[in-house]
C-alpha positions as CSV (number, residue, x, y, z in Angstrom):
1,X,4.2,66.1,16.7
2,X,7.8,64.7,17.6
3,X,8.2,65.3,21.4
4,X,11.0,63.2,22.3
5,X,13.8,64.3,19.6
6,X,15.4,63.2,16.5
7,X,16.9,59.9,15.2
8,X,19.6,60.0,12.2
9,X,19.7,56.6,11.0
10,X,23.3,55.9,9.2
11,X,24.3,53.1,6.9
12,X,26.7,52.3,4.3
13,X,24.3,51.1,1.5
14,X,21.1,52.7,0.5
15,X,19.2,49.4,0.3
16,X,20.0,48.9,4.1
17,X,18.8,52.4,5.0
18,X,15.7,51.8,3.3
19,X,15.0,48.6,5.0
20,X,15.6,50.0,8.5
21,X,13.6,53.5,8.0
22,X,10.7,51.4,6.5
23,X,10.8,48.9,9.7
24,X,11.0,52.1,12.1
25,X,8.0,53.7,10.4
26,X,6.1,50.2,10.3
27,X,6.3,50.2,14.1
28,X,5.4,53.8,14.3
29,X,8.5,55.0,15.8
30,X,7.9,58.3,13.8
31,X,5.1,59.2,16.0
32,X,8.0,59.5,19.1
33,X,10.5,60.7,16.9
34,X,11.9,63.0,13.9
35,X,13.6,60.2,11.9
36,X,15.9,61.2,9.3
37,X,18.0,59.1,7.0
38,X,21.7,59.2,5.8
39,X,24.0,57.1,4.1
40,X,27.9,57.5,5.2
41,X,28.4,59.7,2.1
42,X,25.4,61.9,2.6
43,X,26.3,62.2,6.4
44,X,29.8,63.9,5.3
45,X,27.8,66.7,3.8
46,X,25.2,67.3,6.4
47,X,24.9,68.7,10.0
48,X,24.0,66.6,13.0
49,X,22.3,68.7,15.7
50,X,23.7,68.1,19.3
51,X,20.8,66.7,20.7
52,X,20.2,64.2,18.1
53,X,20.7,60.3,18.6
54,X,22.4,58.7,15.7
55,X,21.6,55.2,14.9
56,X,24.5,53.4,13.2
57,X,23.5,49.9,11.4
58,X,27.1,48.6,12.0
59,X,29.9,48.9,14.5
60,X,32.3,49.3,11.4
61,X,30.6,52.6,10.6
62,X,31.6,54.4,14.0
63,X,35.2,54.7,12.9
64,X,34.2,56.3,9.7
65,X,31.6,58.9,10.9
66,X,32.8,59.8,14.7
67,X,35.0,62.4,13.4
68,X,32.3,64.4,11.9
69,X,30.1,64.0,15.0
70,X,29.6,67.3,17.2
71,X,31.2,67.0,20.5
72,X,29.4,64.7,23.0
73,X,26.9,63.3,20.1
74,X,24.9,60.3,21.1
75,X,24.9,57.1,19.1
76,X,23.6,53.7,19.3
77,X,25.0,50.7,17.2
78,X,22.2,48.8,16.2
79,X,21.9,45.0,16.5
80,X,20.3,43.4,13.9
81,X,18.6,40.3,13.0
82,X,18.1,38.5,9.7
83,X,14.5,38.4,7.7
84,X,13.2,35.0,8.8
85,X,10.5,35.4,5.9
86,X,13.5,35.0,3.5
87,X,15.3,32.0,4.8
88,X,13.2,29.2,3.5
89,X,15.7,28.8,0.1
90,X,18.4,28.7,2.6
91,X,16.9,25.4,4.7
92,X,17.1,23.8,1.2
93,X,20.8,24.0,0.9
94,X,22.3,20.4,1.6
95,X,23.9,20.2,5.1
96,X,27.6,21.0,5.2
97,X,27.6,22.6,1.7
98,X,30.3,25.3,1.1
99,X,28.7,28.9,0.6
100,X,29.9,32.1,0.0
101,X,28.2,35.2,2.4
102,X,28.5,38.5,0.1
103,X,28.5,41.8,1.6
104,X,29.9,45.2,0.9
105,X,32.5,44.9,4.1
106,X,34.3,42.2,5.5
107,X,33.1,43.0,9.1
108,X,29.4,43.1,7.7
109,X,29.9,39.8,5.9
110,X,31.4,38.1,9.1
111,X,28.6,39.8,11.3
112,X,25.7,38.4,9.0
113,X,27.4,34.8,9.2
114,X,27.0,35.0,12.8
115,X,23.8,36.1,12.9
116,X,22.8,33.3,10.2
117,X,24.9,30.7,12.3
118,X,22.6,31.4,15.2
119,X,19.5,30.2,13.2
120,X,21.0,26.6,13.4
121,X,22.0,26.5,9.7
122,X,24.9,23.9,9.1
123,X,26.8,25.5,6.4
124,X,30.3,25.9,5.5
125,X,30.2,29.9,5.0
126,X,33.1,31.5,3.5
127,X,32.8,35.4,3.6
128,X,33.2,37.5,0.3
129,X,33.3,41.5,-0.3
130,X,34.9,43.7,-2.7
131,X,38.7,42.9,-2.5
132,X,38.4,39.5,-1.0
133,X,39.9,36.4,-2.7
134,X,37.4,34.1,-4.5
135,X,37.1,30.5,-4.4
136,X,35.5,29.7,-7.8
137,X,34.5,26.2,-6.9
138,X,31.7,27.4,-4.6
139,X,28.6,27.8,-6.6
140,X,25.9,29.1,-3.9
141,X,26.0,32.9,-2.5
142,X,24.0,34.2,0.4
143,X,23.8,38.0,0.5
144,X,21.9,40.5,2.6
145,X,20.7,42.7,-0.1
146,X,24.2,42.9,-2.0
147,X,23.3,40.7,-4.9
148,X,25.2,43.3,-7.1
149,X,28.7,42.4,-5.6
150,X,28.1,38.5,-6.2
151,X,30.6,36.9,-8.3
152,X,29.7,35.6,-11.8
153,X,31.0,32.2,-11.1
154,X,28.0,31.6,-8.6
155,X,25.2,29.7,-10.0
156,X,22.5,30.1,-7.3
157,X,22.1,33.3,-5.4
158,X,20.1,33.5,-2.2
159,X,19.3,37.1,-1.2
160,X,18.0,37.5,2.2
161,X,17.5,41.1,2.2
162,X,18.9,43.7,4.7
163,X,18.8,42.9,8.2
164,X,16.3,44.4,10.9
165,X,16.9,46.1,13.7
166,X,16.6,44.1,17.0
167,X,13.9,44.9,19.7
168,X,16.9,45.5,22.1
169,X,18.1,48.4,20.0
170,X,14.2,49.9,20.0
171,X,14.4,49.6,23.8
172,X,17.8,50.9,24.1
173,X,16.6,53.8,22.0
174,X,13.3,54.6,24.5
175,X,15.6,54.5,27.3
176,X,17.9,57.1,25.9
177,X,15.4,59.4,25.6
178,X,13.6,58.5,29.0
179,X,10.1,57.6,27.5
180,X,7.8,56.0,30.0
181,X,7.3,52.2,30.5
182,X,3.8,52.5,29.2
183,X,4.7,53.8,25.9
184,X,7.6,51.3,25.5
185,X,5.3,48.6,26.0
186,X,2.9,50.0,23.4
187,X,5.9,50.1,20.9
188,X,7.0,46.8,22.0
189,X,3.3,44.9,20.9
190,X,3.7,47.0,17.6
191,X,7.2,45.6,17.2
192,X,6.1,42.2,17.9
193,X,3.1,42.6,15.4
194,X,5.5,43.8,12.8
195,X,7.4,40.5,13.4
196,X,4.5,38.4,13.0
197,X,3.9,40.3,9.6
198,X,7.2,39.7,8.4
199,X,7.3,36.3,9.4
200,X,4.1,35.7,8.1
201,X,5.4,33.7,4.8
202,X,7.7,31.9,6.9
203,X,5.1,30.7,9.2
204,X,3.0,29.5,6.3
205,X,5.8,27.7,5.2
206,X,6.6,26.0,8.7
207,X,2.9,25.4,8.8
208,X,2.6,23.8,5.5
209,X,5.7,21.7,5.9
210,X,4.3,20.6,9.3
211,X,1.1,19.7,7.5
212,X,2.9,18.0,5.0
213,X,4.9,15.9,7.0
214,X,1.9,15.1,9.2
215,X,0.0,14.1,6.1
216,X,3.0,11.9,4.8
217,X,3.1,10.1,8.3
218,X,-0.5,9.5,8.0
219,X,-0.2,8.3,4.4
220,X,2.8,6.0,5.2
221,X,1.1,4.7,8.4
222,X,-2.0,3.7,6.3
223,X,-0.1,2.1,3.8
224,X,-0.5,-1.8,3.5
225,X,3.0,-2.3,2.8
226,X,5.6,-2.0,5.5
227,X,8.0,1.0,4.9
228,X,11.5,1.6,5.9
229,X,13.7,4.5,4.9
230,X,17.2,5.0,6.1
231,X,19.8,7.4,4.8
232,X,23.5,6.2,3.6
233,X,25.1,6.5,6.9
234,X,22.2,4.0,8.3
235,X,20.2,6.4,10.0
236,X,16.4,5.5,9.9
237,X,14.5,8.4,8.6
238,X,11.3,6.8,8.5
239,X,9.4,3.8,9.5
240,X,5.6,3.0,9.6
241,X,3.4,1.2,11.9
242,X,3.3,-1.8,9.6
243,X,7.1,-2.3,9.6
244,X,7.5,-2.0,13.4
245,X,4.7,-4.6,13.8
246,X,6.4,-7.2,11.3
247,X,9.7,-6.6,12.8
248,X,8.3,-6.7,16.5
249,X,9.2,-3.4,17.3
250,X,6.0,-1.6,18.4
251,X,6.2,1.3,20.6
252,X,10.0,2.0,20.2
253,X,11.1,5.3,19.2
254,X,13.2,4.4,16.1
255,X,13.5,7.6,14.1
256,X,17.2,8.9,14.1
257,X,18.6,5.3,15.1
258,X,21.1,3.3,13.6
259,X,19.3,0.4,11.6
260,X,21.7,-2.1,12.9
261,X,20.8,-0.9,16.4
262,X,17.1,-1.3,16.4
263,X,16.5,-4.0,13.4
264,X,17.0,-7.7,14.3
265,X,20.2,-8.8,12.5
266,X,18.8,-11.4,10.7
267,X,16.5,-9.1,9.0
268,X,19.2,-6.8,8.2
269,X,21.4,-9.6,6.6
270,X,18.4,-10.7,4.6
271,X,17.8,-7.3,3.1
272,X,21.6,-6.8,2.4
273,X,21.6,-9.5,-0.1
274,X,19.1,-8.0,-2.1
275,X,20.3,-6.1,-5.2
276,X,19.3,-2.4,-5.5
277,X,16.1,-1.6,-7.1
278,X,14.9,-5.0,-7.1
279,X,11.6,-6.8,-6.3
280,X,12.0,-10.4,-4.8
281,X,10.7,-13.0,-2.5
282,X,12.8,-14.0,0.4
283,X,12.6,-16.4,3.1
284,X,13.9,-14.7,6.5
285,X,13.7,-16.4,9.9
286,X,11.2,-18.9,8.3
287,X,8.7,-16.1,7.1
288,X,8.4,-15.5,3.5
289,X,8.5,-11.9,2.5
290,X,7.9,-10.1,-0.5
291,X,10.3,-7.3,-0.8
292,X,11.1,-4.3,-2.8
293,X,14.6,-2.2,-2.4
294,X,14.9,1.3,-4.1
295,X,17.4,3.8,-4.1
296,X,16.3,7.4,-3.0
297,X,18.0,10.6,-4.6
298,X,17.9,14.0,-3.4
299,X,19.3,16.8,-5.9
300,X,20.9,13.9,-8.0
301,X,22.9,12.5,-5.0
302,X,22.1,9.2,-3.3
303,X,20.3,10.0,0.1
304,X,19.4,6.5,1.2
305,X,17.5,3.3,0.9
306,X,13.7,2.7,0.9
307,X,12.5,-0.8,1.8
308,X,9.0,-1.9,1.0
309,X,7.9,-5.5,2.3
310,X,5.1,-7.4,3.3
311,X,4.4,-11.2,4.2
312,X,3.5,-13.3,1.3
313,X,0.6,-15.0,3.1
314,X,-1.0,-11.4,2.8
315,X,-0.6,-11.2,-0.9
316,X,-2.5,-14.6,-1.0
317,X,-5.0,-13.1,1.2
318,X,-5.4,-10.5,-1.4
319,X,-5.7,-12.8,-4.3
320,X,-8.3,-14.9,-2.6
321,X,-10.4,-11.8,-1.8
322,X,-10.0,-10.9,-5.6
323,X,-11.1,-14.3,-6.7
324,X,-14.2,-14.2,-4.2
325,X,-15.0,-10.7,-5.9
326,X,-14.6,-12.2,-9.2
327,X,-17.1,-14.9,-8.3
328,X,-19.5,-12.3,-7.5
329,X,-19.3,-11.6,-11.1
330,X,-21.0,-14.8,-12.1
331,X,-17.3,-16.6,-12.6
332,X,-18.6,-19.3,-10.1
333,X,-19.6,-23.2,-10.6
334,X,-22.9,-23.8,-9.2
335,X,-23.2,-27.6,-9.9
336,X,-21.8,-30.2,-8.1
337,X,-21.6,-34.3,-8.4
338,X,-24.8,-34.1,-6.4
339,X,-26.4,-32.6,-9.1
340,X,-25.6,-35.5,-11.6
341,X,-28.1,-38.3,-11.1
342,X,-28.2,-41.3,-13.3
343,X,-29.3,-45.3,-13.0
344,X,-27.0,-45.8,-16.2
345,X,-24.0,-48.0,-15.3
346,X,-22.0,-46.0,-17.9
347,X,-23.0,-42.6,-16.5
348,X,-22.0,-43.8,-12.9
349,X,-18.8,-44.9,-14.2
350,X,-18.1,-41.7,-15.9
351,X,-18.7,-39.8,-12.6
352,X,-16.8,-42.1,-10.9
353,X,-13.7,-41.5,-13.1
354,X,-14.3,-37.8,-13.0
355,X,-14.3,-37.6,-9.3
356,X,-10.8,-39.3,-9.4
357,X,-9.7,-36.8,-12.3
358,X,-11.0,-33.8,-10.2
359,X,-7.6,-33.9,-8.0
360,X,-5.4,-33.7,-11.2
361,X,-4.4,-30.2,-13.0
362,X,-4.3,-32.2,-16.3
363,X,-6.6,-30.9,-19.2
364,X,-9.8,-32.9,-19.3
365,X,-12.0,-33.4,-22.7
366,X,-15.6,-34.1,-22.0
367,X,-17.2,-35.7,-25.2
368,X,-21.1,-35.8,-25.6
369,X,-23.9,-34.6,-27.7
370,X,-25.7,-31.4,-27.1
371,X,-27.6,-31.3,-23.8
372,X,-26.1,-34.4,-22.1
373,X,-25.0,-32.3,-19.3
374,X,-21.2,-31.8,-20.2
375,X,-21.2,-28.1,-18.2
376,X,-22.6,-29.5,-15.4
377,X,-20.1,-32.3,-15.4
378,X,-17.1,-29.5,-15.8
379,X,-18.6,-27.4,-12.9
380,X,-18.7,-30.5,-10.7
381,X,-15.0,-31.2,-11.4
382,X,-14.2,-27.8,-10.6
383,X,-16.0,-27.8,-7.4
384,X,-14.5,-31.0,-6.2
385,X,-10.9,-29.6,-6.9
386,X,-8.5,-27.7,-4.9
387,X,-9.2,-25.1,-7.0
388,X,-13.0,-24.8,-6.1
389,X,-12.5,-21.5,-4.1
390,X,-11.1,-19.4,-7.5
391,X,-13.2,-18.9,-10.7
392,X,-14.9,-20.8,-12.9
393,X,-14.9,-19.2,-16.6
394,X,-16.9,-20.5,-19.2
395,X,-16.7,-19.6,-22.9
396,X,-18.8,-21.0,-25.6
397,X,-17.0,-21.0,-29.3
398,X,-20.2,-21.6,-31.1
399,X,-21.7,-18.3,-29.6
400,X,-19.1,-15.8,-30.5
401,X,-17.2,-14.4,-33.8
402,X,-13.8,-15.1,-34.4
403,X,-12.6,-11.4,-33.9
404,X,-14.9,-10.8,-30.6
405,X,-13.7,-14.3,-29.2
406,X,-9.8,-13.3,-29.6
407,X,-10.3,-10.1,-27.4
408,X,-12.7,-11.9,-25.0
409,X,-10.4,-14.9,-24.6
410,X,-7.0,-13.0,-24.4
411,X,-7.9,-9.5,-23.2
412,X,-6.4,-6.2,-24.8
413,X,-4.3,-3.4,-24.3
414,X,-5.9,0.1,-24.3
415,X,-6.2,1.7,-27.6
416,X,-5.8,-1.7,-29.4
417,X,-8.9,-1.1,-31.7
418,X,-11.7,1.2,-32.1
419,X,-14.0,1.1,-29.1
420,X,-11.3,-0.5,-27.1
421,X,-11.3,0.8,-23.2
422,X,-9.1,3.4,-22.5
423,X,-7.2,1.0,-19.9
424,X,-7.4,-2.1,-21.9
425,X,-9.1,-5.1,-20.4
426,X,-8.4,-8.7,-19.3
427,X,-9.6,-11.5,-21.1
428,X,-11.3,-14.8,-19.9
429,X,-8.1,-16.7,-19.3
430,X,-6.7,-14.1,-17.0
431,X,-9.9,-13.8,-15.2
432,X,-9.6,-17.6,-14.5
433,X,-6.4,-17.2,-13.2
434,X,-6.0,-20.0,-10.2
435,X,-9.3,-21.4,-11.0
436,X,-10.5,-23.4,-14.0
437,X,-11.7,-22.3,-17.7
438,X,-14.3,-24.4,-19.6
439,X,-13.9,-24.4,-23.3
440,X,-17.3,-25.2,-24.5
441,X,-17.9,-26.4,-28.2
442,X,-14.2,-26.4,-28.7
443,X,-15.0,-28.1,-32.1
444,X,-16.3,-24.8,-33.5
445,X,-12.9,-23.0,-32.8
446,X,-11.5,-21.2,-35.9
447,X,-7.9,-22.1,-37.1
448,X,-6.8,-18.8,-35.9
449,X,-8.0,-19.4,-32.5
450,X,-6.7,-23.0,-32.3
451,X,-3.2,-21.7,-33.1
452,X,-3.5,-19.4,-30.1
453,X,-5.2,-21.9,-27.8
454,X,-2.2,-24.3,-28.8
455,X,0.4,-22.0,-27.4
456,X,-1.8,-21.2,-24.2
457,X,-1.8,-25.0,-23.4
458,X,1.6,-25.6,-24.1
459,X,3.1,-22.5,-22.3
460,X,0.3,-21.7,-20.0
461,X,1.0,-17.9,-21.0
462,X,-1.2,-15.6,-22.8
463,X,-0.3,-12.4,-25.0
464,X,-3.1,-9.6,-24.9
465,X,-4.5,-8.3,-28.3
466,X,-2.2,-5.3,-28.9
467,X,0.1,-6.2,-26.2
468,X,3.9,-6.9,-25.8
469,X,4.2,-8.7,-22.8
470,X,3.7,-12.4,-22.0
471,X,1.2,-13.1,-18.9
472,X,2.0,-16.2,-17.3
473,X,-1.3,-18.2,-15.8
474,X,-1.9,-20.9,-13.4
475,X,-5.3,-22.5,-14.3
476,X,-6.8,-25.8,-15.3
477,X,-8.4,-26.4,-18.7
478,X,-11.6,-28.3,-19.4
479,X,-13.0,-28.7,-23.0
480,X,-16.1,-30.1,-24.3
481,X,-17.8,-30.7,-27.8
482,X,-20.4,-32.4,-29.4
483,X,-18.5,-32.7,-32.7
484,X,-16.5,-35.6,-34.0
485,X,-13.1,-34.4,-33.5
486,X,-11.7,-37.4,-35.4
487,X,-13.7,-36.6,-38.6
488,X,-12.5,-32.7,-38.1
489,X,-9.1,-33.7,-38.2
490,X,-9.3,-36.0,-41.2
491,X,-11.0,-33.0,-43.1
492,X,-8.3,-30.5,-41.8
493,X,-10.8,-28.3,-39.7
494,X,-9.2,-29.1,-36.4
495,X,-5.5,-29.4,-35.5
496,X,-4.5,-32.7,-34.7
497,X,-1.7,-31.5,-32.2
498,X,-4.4,-29.3,-30.4
499,X,-6.6,-32.6,-30.2
500,X,-3.7,-34.5,-28.4
501,X,-3.1,-31.3,-25.9
502,X,-7.0,-31.5,-25.0
503,X,-7.3,-35.2,-25.0
504,X,-5.2,-35.9,-21.9
505,X,-8.0,-37.2,-19.9
506,X,-11.2,-38.0,-22.0
507,X,-14.8,-38.5,-20.5
508,X,-17.6,-39.3,-22.5
509,X,-21.3,-38.9,-21.6
510,X,-23.5,-41.1,-23.6
511,X,-26.8,-39.5,-25.2
512,X,-30.2,-40.1,-23.6
513,X,-31.2,-42.6,-26.1
514,X,-28.4,-44.8,-24.4
515,X,-29.8,-44.3,-21.1
516,X,-33.6,-45.8,-21.3
517,X,-33.4,-46.5,-17.6
518,X,-32.9,-42.8,-16.7
519,X,-35.5,-41.3,-18.9
520,X,-38.3,-42.5,-16.4
521,X,-36.4,-41.3,-13.5
522,X,-35.3,-38.1,-14.6
523,X,-38.8,-37.1,-15.7
524,X,-39.8,-37.7,-12.1
525,X,-37.4,-35.3,-10.9
526,X,-38.4,-32.7,-13.4
527,X,-41.9,-33.1,-12.8
528,X,-41.5,-32.7,-9.0
529,X,-39.4,-29.6,-9.6
530,X,-41.8,-27.9,-12.1
531,X,-44.8,-28.7,-10.2
532,X,-43.5,-26.9,-7.1
533,X,-42.5,-23.9,-9.2
534,X,-46.0,-23.8,-10.8
535,X,-47.8,-24.8,-7.5
536,X,-49.8,-27.6,-9.4
537,X,-50.1,-31.2,-8.5
538,X,-47.7,-33.6,-10.2
539,X,-48.8,-35.5,-13.0
540,X,-48.3,-39.0,-14.6
541,X,-47.9,-40.6,-18.0
542,X,-50.2,-42.9,-19.6
543,X,-48.9,-46.2,-21.0
544,X,-48.7,-44.9,-24.5
545,X,-47.0,-41.8,-23.5
546,X,-44.4,-43.5,-21.5
547,X,-43.5,-45.9,-24.6
548,X,-43.2,-42.4,-26.9
549,X,-40.6,-41.3,-24.4
550,X,-38.7,-44.5,-24.2
551,X,-38.7,-44.9,-28.2
552,X,-38.1,-41.0,-29.0
553,X,-34.5,-40.3,-30.3
554,X,-33.9,-37.3,-28.1
555,X,-31.5,-35.4,-30.2
556,X,-31.3,-32.7,-27.3
557,X,-31.0,-35.2,-24.9
558,X,-31.5,-34.3,-21.0
559,X,-32.0,-30.6,-21.9
560,X,-35.0,-31.3,-24.4
561,X,-36.2,-34.0,-21.7
562,X,-36.2,-31.0,-19.2
563,X,-37.8,-28.6,-21.7
564,X,-40.5,-31.3,-22.5
565,X,-41.4,-31.7,-19.0
566,X,-41.7,-28.0,-18.4
567,X,-44.0,-27.7,-21.3
568,X,-46.3,-30.5,-20.1
569,X,-46.4,-28.9,-16.8
570,X,-48.0,-26.0,-18.2
571,X,-50.8,-27.4,-20.4
572,X,-51.2,-31.1,-19.1
573,X,-53.7,-32.2,-16.3
574,X,-53.1,-35.1,-14.3
575,X,-52.3,-37.6,-17.0
576,X,-50.3,-37.1,-19.9
577,X,-51.1,-38.8,-23.2
578,X,-49.0,-39.5,-26.2
579,X,-50.6,-37.1,-28.3
580,X,-49.9,-34.1,-26.1
581,X,-45.9,-34.6,-26.3
582,X,-44.5,-31.7,-28.0
583,X,-42.5,-34.1,-30.5
584,X,-45.9,-35.4,-31.4
585,X,-47.7,-32.1,-31.6
586,X,-44.8,-31.0,-34.1
587,X,-45.4,-31.8,-37.6
588,X,-41.7,-33.2,-37.8
589,X,-42.8,-36.1,-35.6
590,X,-46.1,-37.6,-37.1
591,X,-45.4,-41.0,-35.6
592,X,-42.9,-43.0,-34.0
593,X,-42.7,-45.5,-36.4
594,X,-42.2,-42.8,-39.3
595,X,-39.6,-41.1,-37.2
596,X,-37.7,-44.3,-36.7
597,X,-37.8,-45.0,-40.4
598,X,-36.2,-41.5,-41.0
599,X,-33.2,-42.4,-38.6
600,X,-32.6,-45.7,-39.6
601,X,-32.4,-44.4,-43.6
602,X,-30.2,-41.6,-42.6
603,X,-27.8,-44.1,-40.8
604,X,-27.7,-46.8,-43.5
605,X,-26.9,-44.0,-46.1
606,X,-24.0,-42.8,-44.0
607,X,-22.7,-46.4,-43.5
608,X,-23.2,-47.1,-47.3
609,X,-21.1,-43.8,-48.4
610,X,-18.3,-45.0,-46.1
611,X,-18.3,-48.3,-48.0
612,X,-18.6,-50.8,-45.1
613,X,-22.4,-51.3,-44.5
614,X,-22.0,-55.0,-44.8
615,X,-19.5,-55.0,-42.1
616,X,-21.7,-52.9,-39.9
617,X,-24.6,-55.5,-40.2
618,X,-22.5,-58.4,-39.4
619,X,-21.3,-57.0,-36.2
620,X,-24.6,-56.2,-35.2
621,X,-25.8,-59.7,-36.2
622,X,-23.1,-61.1,-34.0
623,X,-23.9,-59.0,-31.0
624,X,-27.6,-59.7,-31.4
625,X,-27.3,-63.5,-31.1
626,X,-28.9,-64.9,-27.8
627,X,-25.9,-66.8,-27.0
628,X,-23.7,-63.7,-27.2
629,X,-24.6,-61.4,-24.2
630,X,-21.6,-59.4,-25.0
631,X,-18.3,-59.5,-26.7
632,X,-14.5,-58.3,-26.9
633,X,-12.8,-57.2,-29.8
634,X,-11.0,-60.7,-30.1
635,X,-14.2,-62.7,-30.4
636,X,-15.6,-60.3,-32.9
637,X,-12.4,-60.2,-35.2
638,X,-12.6,-64.1,-35.3
639,X,-16.6,-63.9,-36.2
640,X,-15.9,-61.5,-39.0
641,X,-12.8,-63.5,-40.4
642,X,-15.0,-66.6,-40.6
643,X,-17.8,-64.6,-42.7
644,X,-15.3,-63.4,-45.1
645,X,-14.4,-59.9,-43.5
646,X,-10.8,-59.4,-43.2
647,X,-10.5,-56.2,-41.0
648,X,-7.6,-55.5,-38.4
649,X,-8.2,-54.2,-35.1
650,X,-7.7,-50.8,-35.8
651,X,-10.5,-51.1,-38.6
652,X,-12.8,-52.9,-35.9
653,X,-12.2,-50.1,-33.6
654,X,-13.0,-47.3,-35.8
655,X,-16.1,-49.1,-36.8
656,X,-17.3,-49.7,-33.4
657,X,-16.7,-46.0,-32.3
658,X,-18.9,-45.1,-35.3
659,X,-21.8,-47.4,-34.0
660,X,-21.2,-46.0,-30.6
661,X,-21.7,-42.4,-31.5
662,X,-25.0,-43.5,-33.3
663,X,-26.2,-45.1,-30.3
664,X,-26.2,-48.7,-31.8
665,X,-23.8,-50.3,-29.1
666,X,-22.5,-49.8,-25.9
667,X,-18.6,-50.1,-25.6
668,X,-17.4,-51.1,-22.1
669,X,-13.8,-51.2,-20.8
670,X,-12.2,-54.8,-20.1
671,X,-13.3,-57.9,-21.0
672,X,-17.2,-57.3,-21.3
673,X,-16.4,-55.8,-24.4
674,X,-19.5,-54.4,-26.5
675,X,-23.1,-54.6,-26.3
676,X,-25.9,-54.1,-28.9
677,X,-28.5,-51.2,-27.8
678,X,-32.5,-51.3,-28.5
679,X,-31.5,-48.9,-31.6
680,X,-29.1,-51.4,-32.7
681,X,-31.5,-54.1,-32.5
682,X,-34.4,-51.9,-34.2
683,X,-31.8,-51.2,-37.0
684,X,-31.0,-54.8,-37.5
685,X,-34.7,-55.7,-37.5
686,X,-35.4,-52.7,-39.9
687,X,-32.8,-54.0,-42.5
688,X,-34.1,-57.7,-42.3
689,X,-37.8,-56.4,-43.0
690,X,-36.5,-54.1,-45.9
């Protein structure tokens, strides 16, 4: 079976002998030779045939065993290589680290050091063997299978296993026995296959490392931030495409070069002034950057610095895109000032003022009854402002409970209460950041909500429910109410300090009953709209129906008028008669005169309870005179004193405000003063007749 002779493998250690013999069997060298295995001790007690070839694992062994060789015994000192599949852990050792190389003999240790250095590992090796002097400060040891010889002071042991026989030694064996080149080629192929098998783990590590690096490069190059990583000595270890673009260094090979040599000096100076682990905004060469600077540690030692940066205009663009996305969630103002139509001078004056106020960021308070168009005006102001591209977020205080309203307004942190979302939720104030928040029906806010609103208006900061960190906001506040806030303050139902925070820029929208000229005009607009929607011919009002529209109180204002026209568009023919009007069909509105009487009695009872009904009647009497088209407060004060009413200007102002809210007078700015309305004349006539 073995036609070429015998090989005696001799080593000093049994584990080395086992490794080499297994390798020779793996490459099927036993098909050609009778392979015997001996340690040095075993060789002393055995016989060596004269024609055998002795394969010594090390040159050191030759001096020990040669005296026991028969005369003319042939031998080969094996050239050996390390097991590359086990060097991965050595690659993790920091460059230049002090390491023990532990073996059973000095020569073996130094030989292994020489072989390991050929792999390119830059380590500070110290040989150690039985009897050698030990430097106990060295805490890492590498050994080729002699782990039992490693000193106890060492903390990390890397056993790379016994070294293999090099292919050059295999060729030398074949040449010794004059084996044909064909057989040698076959054996060489097996040897290479064996190496592939032995290094499979290392190959996988290399492949994985390469894949990881390629993946990391792909990830880093696709990050929106510019990335620059450099070591303590200023060598660039990583830089992505975004950083090279911002630094105008496209197409350059910058890895491995000094930061100072390839990065603009002004940029270097700019980042040097930033504290470690700090996020900041900085202007460099006229360009505003947002920069983050962090220290990078490897094995608890600082390796270098990671710099992430981008231009601030990119952040603004991201925020702009986010606001547009929010708009897609219905946080958008639909109406503009073109949607506010009127022929009433008071309304036109309010619109004119609102257009001016749109350019301000101050808080606006819109006062008006239900249905007068407060939200339309708020949206128009937003769309005319510099915040028009940002969200318009509306919240109605009358439609939500206090507990729900608090989380809706201010948001909450995850787990704040049962049913809360895991990651928390932003509130309406946060969603309105950079835009406008519309606080509708603010007069219905509870005392708790009023307290929190006051802080928001003062500090422009909110605290989420269950949160601990204040969130700063940049937004415009527009509030609206149909309530008499003065009365609510007197009764203690509304905070006076909150009122003054809201009432910075007040705008009043008069009710429809004070805009008689708008009823016919708005009716025509609604008739045209609903006729097109229902694909029918427009309709008109009879004379009696027109009179009914003008004399109706319109508690729902424009919204009620719109609903009335929509109702008529469904049920009427070409002409609408008084009996078809919904407020006549309703049992509450039997006739106009009856409704008038109810309204007048209600007003008179209200003034009587306050104790100044006579003063109200006197003021209306003065304004109703044909010789007085209108009057300022001073003229009214003189008239009242002449008739026995000693009132101060403040008292007159208060009574004027009550009459204005009830639709009895108009109050104009400047010298024009007050003017009685049709309803005021009707009330005065009702009192005289009664």
